[in-house]
C-alpha positions as CSV (number, residue, x, y, z in Angstrom):
1,E,-111.6,-27.7,52.1
2,I,-109.0,-30.4,52.7
3,V,-105.4,-29.2,52.8
4,N,-102.6,-31.7,52.2
5,T,-99.6,-31.5,54.6
6,N,-97.0,-33.8,56.0
7,I,-99.5,-34.9,58.7
8,G,-102.2,-36.0,56.2
9,N,-105.1,-34.1,54.6
10,I,-106.4,-31.5,57.1
11,V,-110.1,-31.7,57.4
12,T,-110.7,-29.4,60.4
13,L,-108.7,-27.0,62.7
14,A,-109.3,-25.6,66.2
15,T,-107.1,-23.0,67.9
16,N,-106.4,-22.5,71.6
17,R,-107.8,-19.1,72.7
18,S,-105.3,-18.6,75.5
19,N,-102.3,-19.7,73.5
20,E,-102.5,-18.8,69.8
21,N,-99.5,-21.0,69.0
22,T,-101.4,-24.1,69.9
23,V,-103.4,-25.6,67.0
24,F,-105.3,-28.9,66.7
25,A,-105.7,-30.4,63.3
26,G,-108.2,-33.1,62.5
27,T,-106.8,-35.0,59.5
28,T,-107.5,-38.1,57.4
29,T,-104.9,-39.9,59.5
30,G,-106.1,-38.8,63.0
31,L,-105.6,-35.9,65.4
32,H,-102.4,-33.7,65.6
33,V,-101.4,-30.8,67.7
34,S,-98.9,-28.0,67.1
35,N,-97.5,-25.8,69.8
36,D,-95.5,-23.6,67.4
37,S,-98.2,-22.3,65.1
38,G,-98.0,-25.3,62.7
39,S,-94.2,-25.5,62.2
40,S,-94.1,-28.9,63.8
41,W,-96.8,-31.4,64.7
42,D,-97.3,-34.2,67.3
43,K,-99.8,-37.0,66.6
44,L,-102.3,-37.5,69.4
45,N,-103.9,-40.9,70.2
46,L,-106.8,-40.7,67.8
47,S,-105.8,-42.5,64.6
48,D,-109.1,-42.5,62.8
49,A,-110.0,-39.6,60.5
50,V,-111.1,-36.6,62.6
51,T,-113.8,-34.5,60.8
52,A,-114.8,-32.0,63.5
53,L,-113.1,-30.3,66.4
54,S,-113.8,-27.7,69.0
55,I,-112.1,-26.3,72.1
56,N,-114.2,-25.1,75.1
57,P,-113.8,-21.3,75.0
58,T,-113.6,-21.2,78.9
59,N,-111.3,-24.2,79.4
60,D,-108.6,-24.8,76.8
61,L,-107.9,-28.3,78.1
62,E,-111.4,-29.4,77.1
63,V,-111.4,-30.6,73.5
64,Y,-114.2,-32.2,71.5
65,A,-113.6,-34.3,68.4
66,Y,-115.5,-36.5,66.1
67,A,-113.4,-39.5,64.8
68,N,-114.8,-41.9,62.2
69,G,-115.1,-45.3,63.8
70,Q,-115.0,-43.9,67.3
71,G,-117.8,-41.3,67.3
72,L,-118.0,-38.1,69.4
73,L,-115.2,-37.8,72.0
74,T,-114.1,-35.4,74.7
75,S,-110.8,-34.8,76.4
76,I,-110.3,-32.8,79.6
77,D,-106.5,-32.9,79.4
78,G,-105.8,-31.1,76.1
79,G,-106.1,-34.2,74.0
80,K,-103.9,-36.7,75.9
81,T,-106.8,-39.0,76.8
82,W,-110.3,-39.3,75.3
83,K,-113.7,-40.4,76.5
84,Q,-116.5,-41.4,74.2
85,L,-119.7,-39.4,74.4
86,N,-122.4,-42.0,73.8
87,G,-125.3,-39.6,73.6
88,Y,-124.9,-38.8,69.9
89,K,-125.8,-41.7,67.6
90,G,-126.2,-39.9,64.2
91,N,-124.2,-39.6,61.0
92,T,-120.6,-38.3,60.7
93,V,-120.1,-34.9,62.3
94,M,-118.8,-32.2,60.0
95,H,-119.0,-29.2,62.2
96,F,-119.0,-28.8,66.0
97,A,-119.4,-25.5,67.9
98,I,-119.5,-24.7,71.6
99,D,-121.6,-21.8,72.8
100,P,-119.1,-19.2,74.2
101,Q,-121.7,-17.8,76.7
102,I,-122.9,-21.3,77.9
103,P,-120.0,-23.8,77.3
104,T,-122.2,-26.8,78.4
105,T,-124.2,-26.0,75.2
106,A,-122.9,-27.1,71.9
107,Y,-124.2,-27.6,68.3
108,L,-123.2,-30.0,65.6
109,I,-124.0,-30.5,62.0
110,N,-123.7,-33.9,60.4
111,Q,-123.0,-35.0,56.9
112,T,-126.7,-35.1,56.1
113,L,-127.0,-31.4,57.3
114,E,-129.0,-32.3,60.4
115,I,-128.4,-29.9,63.3
116,H,-128.2,-31.3,66.9
117,K,-127.9,-29.5,70.2
118,T,-126.7,-30.5,73.6
119,S,-127.1,-28.6,76.9
120,D,-125.1,-31.0,79.1
121,S,-121.6,-31.1,77.5
122,G,-122.5,-33.8,75.0
123,Q,-124.1,-36.4,77.2
124,T,-127.5,-36.1,75.5
125,W,-128.4,-34.6,72.1
126,S,-131.7,-33.3,70.5
127,K,-132.2,-32.9,66.8
128,L,-133.2,-29.3,65.9
129,R,-133.7,-29.9,62.2
């Protein structure tokens, strides 16, 4: 569901496990972060629509995002800088989840409902179905 706010239409949310006041919002206008449970928002340096987000459950500074026009991205500094993960070449990502037991393993579902898996933090991907 898309929710309309003063930061754009929210498409996806991810929360920080060690600081429940920190929330990332992927919106139609880019990526935003709140450090006060959503009372105020700061825009991060992704300006394309962000359709999927996930935070590493063992490292809150490691964030993954899918941005239209930029592809699958990762940040190791809490969203300040981003690096493109060139291993995934599929359709727009709608859901992204990191395995809490093995954080180098993640799964994504794209807009055509294909499921893909990585076991190397997003460097390479295999289609499961």
